[in-house]
C-alpha positions, 0 to 999 in steps of 0.5 A: 625191431625187424631183420637187417640186411646188406645187399651184396652184388659182387661189385666194388660199391657193395663190397665196401659195406661189410667193411664200413659196418665191420664191428656190427657185420654179424647183425646183418644178413648178406643178400644177393639178388639173382635177377637174370643179370648178364654176369650172374655166375661171376657176380654170385661167385664174388658175392659168395667170396665176400660172404665167406670172408666175413663168415656169413651165409649168402642168402640168394633171392631169385627174381625173374627180371629182365637184365638191366631192368629199370627200377629193379632196386624198387623191386628188390626193396619191395621183396625185402619188405615182404621178407620182413627186413626193416633195415637195408644197407645198399652200395649205391653211389649215385645222388640224383635221379638225373644221372641214373640210367636205371631210375632207382640207383640214386639217393633221392629215389631210393630214400623216397621209395624206402620211406613209402615202404617204411624201410630204413635204407642206408646208403653209406657210399653215396657221393663216393668217387670210384677212386675213393671206393678203390682206395678204401678197399685197397686199405682193407686189402680186398679187391676181388670183384667181378668188374674192374672199374676200368670199363668207363675208359675208352681204352680199357683192355681189361679181361673182366666181363664188363670191359669185354662187353663194352669193347664188343658194343663199341666195335659193333657201333652201339656206343 
């Protein structure tokens, strides 16, 4: 039996994972991927906050990728396999590749790829709505994450990095 981990990004979806597996949280390493993402500092800070909440070490894996690189989850899983993990819990919510801009943040793609790697990948929040994620975390009295989930709204005026970036892109006519 190999090692077990949860990928913790500092966002809401992965924030559900330790609470869902709270009774067994000590069996899992908390993994954070530094892949040159735009909000690295804020994401890492919130992931560390979550790890501290559960009295866990946050293991940071450095990967030299391009921010928002397609299929980065496949690269993450490959790295975890290389590091001898056999069970991985991820916070991806998407079900089908059709609606996945990254091509690998959905149930179908992740399960297929993980089977090729002989990895047991669990995706416990697949199919959850944002509302369900937020309701679950509110019940746990835990809502300290790097984004607010308001960033899908055209009228969002939140100060989180995602909302600010969205506002800038809209002002410049990119969206």
